[in-house]
N, C-alpha and C positions, 0 to 999 in steps of 0.2 A: 099532686093538682088534677082537679077534676074538670069537666065541663067541656063546653065546644071548642075552646083552645085546645084542651090536651087531646080530644078526640081525633081534632085534627090533623096533631104533630104524629098521632100513632097511624093515623089512614096514609098520611105520605110517608112515614117510614116502611110501611107493609107495602105500598107500592113499588118503593124504590128498592127494596129487597125482591119483590117479584119480579120486577127490571131486570136488576142484577143476575137471576137465576135463569132468566129467560136469555138473556145475552151469553152466561156462562154454557148453557146447553148449544147455543146455535153455536160458540167456538169450537166448543168440545165435539161436534158433529163436522165442521169445517176442517177440525186438525184430523181426525178419525177419516175424512174422506182422502184427505191429501196424503196420508199415511198410507191407505190403502194404492192408491194411484203411484205412490212412489215405491211400494212393495211390487207391485203389477210391473211397472217400468224396469225396476232392477231385475226381476228373473226374467223377463223379455230379453233383457241386453246379453243375458248370460246363455239362453237357448240356442241351438244350432241354426243357422237360417236356413232355408231351403237349398240354396245354391252351395252350401258345406255339407250339408247331409248328404248330396247327388254328387258331390264332385269324384272326378276319378279316382282309383288307386295308380298314383305315379309312383314308377320304381325308377330311380336315379341312379346313374354309373359315368364315369366317364372314357372317353376314346382308349381302344386296346382292351378295355375290362368288357367281359360278357355281364350284360344286364339279361336278367330273365323277368316275363311278366306270368300271366295266367296260362296263355297260349302257344307262346314262342320265346326262344332267346335271340340276342342277337348283340353284335359286336363291330363297332366302326373301326375300320382298319387304314384307312385313308382318307384325307379330305384335301382337295386343290380347289381352285378358283380362278374366274377368271371374266374379262369384260364381256366375251362374246361365246355362244353355246353352238359348237361347230358340229359340221358331220349329219346332220339332216337333210340335207339338200340344200335348205335357206338357211345361211346362220342368224342366228337371234341375238342381236345387240340387246344391252342392258344399261340403263343408267346408274344400276349399282353393281353386283357381281353375283355371276354364275355361281353356285356350288356342286361340285359332284362329290358325293358321299359315298365311298365304297361301303358296303354292309354286308356282313356275314349273317344268315339267319338260319335258322333252325325251328320246326314246329316242336312242340314239346311231346306231348300225346297223342294227337290227333292232327289231320291235316289243318291247317291254317291259311288266311290269307291276310295279308296285310293290305289294309283299307285307309290307312291314313299314314301321310307321313308330311311333316312339316318341321321349319324350324321356328324355334321359341328364343326371342332375342332377349337380351339381360332384362329388358325392361317388362317383358310380359307378352310385347308383339308376337302374334304369330304370322307365320309366311307358309302357306301350302306348297307341297311340292307341285312344279308346274303341269299345266295341262296343254302346253303347246306342244309337247311329244309323248308318245308312248312310254309309258315305265314299266316293263313288266313286273319287277320287283312291287309295286303299287298297286298290283290289281292280281297276280298270278300266286298260285297255291304254292306254299311250302309244305314238305313232309318232315315226319318225325325220323331222325338219325339221318337224314340226306341234307348237309350243310348246303345254302346255297347263297353264292357270292353275287351282289347286284349293284346297283347304282341308284341314289335318290339325287336328281336333278331339281335344285330349288334356288329361286330369284331373289336377292336379300339387298337391301339397301345397305352400302358400306359401312353407316354408321353403326349400324347392329350385328356386325361380324363378332367382334369382340366379347367374348360371355355367351354368344349363342349355343343351344342345344338343340339337338333331332330328336323328334319325336316318333314314335310309333306305335300303331294301335291297330287292331282288327276291325275296329269300328268307324267308319268314314264320317258319320254325322254324330250319333248321339254317343259320347263317350263317358255318360255320366256312368258312376259306380260300376265301370268298367275298369280294365288294365291300359295304361298309359308306358311305355318307354320313355324315359327323358335321359339322353346321354349329352355329356357337356363334349362341344368339340375342340377344346383346347385352344381356342383361337384367340392370339394374343394380337399386340397392336403390329407387330413386325408381320404377322401373318397377314392382318387386313392389307398392309401397304404392298406386302407382295402380290398378293390378289388382285387388287386395285392397277397393278402394274403389268397385269400377264395379260396378254392379246385374247386367247383362245382358250377354252374347254371343250376337249374333243368327247363326242358320245363314245362310252364302251358297254358292250354288250353283258346281259347278265348271264351267268353261267353257273353251273353245279361244281360245286368243291371248295 
């Protein structure tokens, strides 16, 4: 069939095909963009974050075990606790528990200073060594071949005693990409009850040996 009617049908068919072609191209472009965005998100989700890249090198161990890091080694020999820190002239009471952690430390190849000591709770909460008193172990120098027996005093909420660990490092503030010792103190519910029921923790001097 020829004539105006046939020509009109042909033009409408061509217009329809053109519209579908344009729509298909738009859909294809949208799908391509979505695929690219999805791929970028997938890759980004698998890349290490800055926090992960710069986290410290943690060496873990248990009480009574020698734990060795980059600059020094340490072993926790005793943990006691009580409600009040005594022997400083004025007693320091606590709403939680004072921990007295006895630690033997020794530098590995050159003199080192332990500038960071803290308790890490089982849930990740950090409790730094107290600044109410002078703590020679947390500021003095340790030497290779000369073990130093010292004490770390930390005030910790009673609820965070169980499963807590002692952290030690030569870096007081920025411990990224540095060595951190993390020593499990082996405290269970019975120890927590015992410490909360003890009146005083007496200060003990740091000594060589």
